[in-house]
N, C-alpha and C positions, 0 to 999 in steps of 0.2 A: 744137465741143467737146462739146456735148449728145450728138451721135451717136456720138462717141468714148467717152464715158462709158457710154452705153447699150450699146455693143458689148462693152465690158469687162465690165459687169455681167452680161450674158447668158452670157459665157463663164465668169465665176466661178461662177455657178449651175450650169453643166453639169460642173464638175470632180467627180472622185470623191473619197471620204473619204482614200483614200491619198495623192492629189495634194495635198490641203489639208494633211495631217499632214506631207507632204514639204516643203512651204513653210515650215512652222514649223522643221523640222530644218534646212533649208538656210540659213535666216536666222540662228540662233543659231550654227550651225557656222561660218559665214563671218564672222560678227561676231568671234568669237574668233580665227579664222585670220587675219583681215586685221590684227588688233592685233599678232599675233606676227610677221607678214610684214613690217609697217612697221618694226618695232623691231629685228629680229634683226640686219640688216646694220649698223645703227648700234651694236649691242651688240658685234659682232665688231670693228669700228673702235675701240670704247672700251678694248677689251682690249689695244690696242697693235698689232693685226695691220694689215698693209699691204692695199691695194686687191685684190691678188692673191689674198689668202686669202679674201676675199668671193667672188671669182670661183671659187676652189676649192670652196667650200662649195655654191655654186649649182650648179656642175658635178657634184658628187657626188649631190645631191639629183635632178638631172635624169637622171643616169645610173641611179640606182636605180629611178626611176620608168619609165624605157624598158626595164629588165630585167623588170620585174614586171607590167607593164600588160596584155600580151597574155595571160600565164596568168591574170590577174585577170578579164579579159574572157571567157575560156573558162569559168572557174569561175562567173562570173555567168550565162552562158548555160545551164550545167548545174545549178546549185544555187539559182539565183535571187538577186535583189539583196539581200533582207533578210539572208540569212546572210553574204553577203560584205561588206555595209556594216557589220554588226555587228563582224565580225572586224577590218575595216580601222579602225573608229573607236576601238576599245579600244587597238590598238597605236599609233594615231597620238597619242592622249593621252600614252601612256608615252614614246613618242619625242620629243615636243615638250617634255615636262617635263624629260627627260634633257638636251635642247639648251639649255634655259634655265639649267641648273646647271653643265653641263661648260664648263671654260674651257681645257683643254689641247688643243693642236693636233690630236694624233692622235684623241682623244675626240670633239672637234667635227666632223671628218670622217666618223667612224663613225656617230655619231648623227644627222648629216644624211643619210647614206646609208639609215640604218633608217628615218628620218622620212619621206624620200622615197618609200620603198617603200609605207609604211603609207598616206600620203595618196594614192598613186596608186591603191591599192585601193579607196578610197572613191570617188574621182573616176571610176573606170571603171564605176561602177553608175549613174551620174546619168542620162545619156541613155537607156540601155535602160529604166530604171525609168519615166521620164516617158513614154516611147514605148509601154511596155506597159500603161500605166494611162490612156491618152488614145486618142482617134480621130485620123485624118489631118487632119481639119477643125480640130481644136483645137490642133495642134502649133506653128503659127507663133506664136499668142497665148500658148500655154503656156510655149514656150521664151523668149519675149520677156518674159513676166511673171516667170518664174523668174530671168532674168538680171538684171532690174530690181530684184528683191528682193535678189538677191546684192550689186548695186551699193549699194543702201540700206544693206545690213548693212556693206559695205566702208566707206561713208562714215562711218557711226556709229563702227565699230571704229577706223578710221584716225584719226579725229579724237580719239576718247577715248585712243587709244595715245600720240598726240603729246602731248597735254595732260597725261596721267598721268606721262609721263617728266619733263617740266618741274616738275610739281607735286611729285613725290618729291624731285627734286633742288633746287629753288629754294624751295620752301615748307616741306618737311618737313626738308631739310638733308642728305639722303642724297648720297653720291658718285654720280657718273655710272654706274658699273657697276652698282651696287645698285638705282638708280632704273629702269634698263633691265631689270634682271633680274626685279624685282617686277612690272613692266608685262608682261613676257612670260608670267609665271606666272598673272597675272589672265586674260590672253587665253586660255590653256590651259584654265582653269577654265570660262570662259564656253563655249568650244567643246564641253566635256564635257557641257554641258546638253542637247546634241543627242541624248543617249542617250534621253531621255524620249519625244519624239514618234517616234523611230525604232523603239522597242519596241512602238509601237502599229501598225506596218504590217501589213497583211493581204496574203495572196496575191491578185494579180488574177485575173480569170477566164481570161485568157491563161495565166498560170502554172499555174493548176489544170488546165487542158486539157493543157498540156505535161507535167504529173506523172502523166498518164493511164498505166496499166500497158503499153498497146499502143505507146506512143511509143518509137522505136528510135533510138539514136545512128548517125549516118552516119559512115563512115570518110572520111578526108581526099579519097581518090580519088572516092568517091560524092558528097562535098559539093561538089567542083569540078564534077562532071557535072550535079548537080541545080541548083546555085546559081552558075553560071559567071558570069553578069551581075553578081550581087551581089558576088563576089569581085574583078571587074575594077573596080567602083566603089570597093570598099574600098581597092584598090591606088592609085587615082587620088588619093582623099582622103589616103592616106599620103604621096604625093609632094608634094601641096599643103601638107600639114601639116608636112612636113619643111622645106619652103622657108620657111613662115611662121615656124617656130621659129628657123630660122637668122637671119631678119631680126629677129624680136621679141627673141631671146635676146642680141642685141647691145646693146639698151636697157632693156627692160622691168624686168629684176631689179635695175637700178641706178639707177632714176629717183630713189629717195630719196637716194642718196649723190650723184647728179648735182647735185641742188639744194644740197647741203651743200658739195660741192667747189667748183662754178663761182661760186655767190653767197653762201656762208657763211651760208645761211639756218638759223634756229633750228629745233629739232625740232617745235615747235608750228606754225610756218609750213609746214614740210615736210608735216605731217599735215593742215593745211587744204587745201594745194594738191592733194595726192594725193586727198583726200576729195571735193574739188569735182570732180576728174576722174571720180571714181566716180559722183558725183550726175549730172553732165552725161551720162554714159553710160546711167545708170538712165532718164533722161528720153528719151534717144534709143530705148531698148528699148521704152518704152511707145507711142512715135509709129511705130516700125518697122513694125508690121502695116499701117498706112495707106500707107506707101511700098511695101511689097510688093504691096498690092492694087492700086496705080496701075501700077507697072512689072514686076511680077512678081518672084519670090524670086531668080532668077538675075541679072537686070540690077541689082536692088536691091544685091546683094552687091558686084557690080563698080563701080557708081556710088559707093557709100559708101566702099569702099576707096581707090578713085582719088582722091576728094575729100579724104581724110585727109592725102595726102601733102605738099601744100604746107604745112600746119600743122606736120608733123613737121620740115620743113626750117626753119621760123621757130624751133622750139625748139632745132634743132641750131646755128644760127648767132647767136641773139640773146645779146646781153651785158647785157640788162635783164631783171631778175627777173619783172615784170609781163608783159612781151611774151612771155617764154618760157613762162611759167605759161599765159597764154592759148592759145598754140600747143599746149601740152600738153593742155589741156582739149578743144579741139576735135578734136585727134587721136585722144584717147581715145574720145569720143563717136562719131565717124563710123566709125573703124575697128572698134570693138567692136560697134556697132549691127547690123553685118552678121551676127554670130554666129548669132543664132536662125534666120535664113534658111539659113545654111550648114548648121546641124545638122538643120534640117527636110528640106532636100533630101537629106542623107545618110541619114536614116532612111527616107525614102520609097522610095529605090532599093534599099535592102538588105533582104533577107528577115529577118523577125522572129527566126529561129533564129540568125542571125549578127549581131544588133544589139550584143551585149556585145563581140564581136570587132571590129566596125567601130569602136565607141567607144573601146576600149582600144587598138587598134592605131594609130589616129590620134593618141591621147595619147602613146603610145609613142614614135613618131617625133618627136613635138612636143618631148618632153623630151630625146630623143637630139639634136636640133637646139640646144636650150639648152645641153646638155653640150658641145658642138662649139663653139658661138659664145661661151660666156662667158669663156674664156680669151683669145679673140681681142680681145673688147671691153676687158677690163681691161688686156690688154697694150698696146692702143693708147693708153689713157688714161696708163698708166705711162709709156709712151715719149714721147708728144707733149703730156702735161699736160691739164688740166682743161678747156681750150677746144677745141683742135684734136683731141685724143683722141676727146672725145664727138662733136664735129662729123663726124669721119670714120665713126664707128659709126652715127650717125643717117643719114647718106648712103648707107651700105651698106644699111640697112634700107629706106630709100626705094626703091632700086633693086629690091630683092628683092620688096617688096609690089607694085611696078607689074608684075613678071613673073607673079606669082601671079594678080592680076586678070585678065590676058589668057588664062592657061591656064584658069583657071575658066570663063571665057566660052567658050573653044574646046571644053571637054569637055562643058559642060551647057547652053550657050546655043543649041544646035541640036537639042536633044531626041535625042541619040545613044543614050540608054538609055530603057527604059520603066519607069514607076513601078510598084511591086508592090503598091499599095494603092489 
């Protein structure tokens, strides 16, 4: 434990001012966004809409992100992350505010589409920003710490969101719709505080170098010729991302509704369960670099993903809230703990001029997969009910995650590509 703390202390001391500001930005941003994410599906249901409406909204959000992410990544590579993140943050706040107030069917779908676009623009800057402001030796720890902070923000935001809903409804005496709506607006207000640290970002040395007058933009044909390996790696990660999103899109957007449908859990209980899942994942992120040091980044990804599948199946078939919650916690921690290694590998194989494209294209296909999977999942629940419908969706996810793990090891376990740093 002492060695672990010493290792993290040395890492923190070596991070740049931009990275430390970024931590503050990402913490408050995710604090607000997690509150919104927990409550919004419940808000839609409180308005009297069926589960299929939740699926339509998730699908519209994912489709919008899939459309805008690659252009956002190209803009990030050309204009730098600060400009892009400023644009995305302002429009996200506006879109989420609209989503909190609009209750008509068409308006909810349109605002979900616009909100998905705006959120995607922000998310497209995350990985390139961290990669441009760090060294290759820092990245596994950096990505792990950032995700741990995101999980901590999610824990707090989700817990507060669930408790606020019940507080407004049962303590203040508001009806369910207004209690959920006020919680949504509080989440948006907290996310807006991210403007403060974001405004203090400075250009990294790498961005200053790339702004030099002598730098020329390459055509797509020249880019392929100069960076063929990077583009091949981006294509592989797009394939893996699409498969991952097809699997995750079957279950992840509906976990809060799952606990309500199958177990009739209260909103506070749902908030606590989901928050504990985020907390478990945060701890896994902090321990993750030790796993990578022992087994290597590639094997760590494969081991963690495969070990999460039994717990996924426990959640799928359990009729007991506590057992299902336990399976959910371990699945969350193990599956998501692989993400920092996954992202570090991606950034190490891709040239710095294509990092925005690498990040955004992966997220684009990820959202495309959610768009495809969301109506399938909600259709299964609608047809087979809250037990077998969710069980089938979870089983499909387990199969897809197994395939991803084997493909990932096939492509990156045998050193088929050379790192570029």
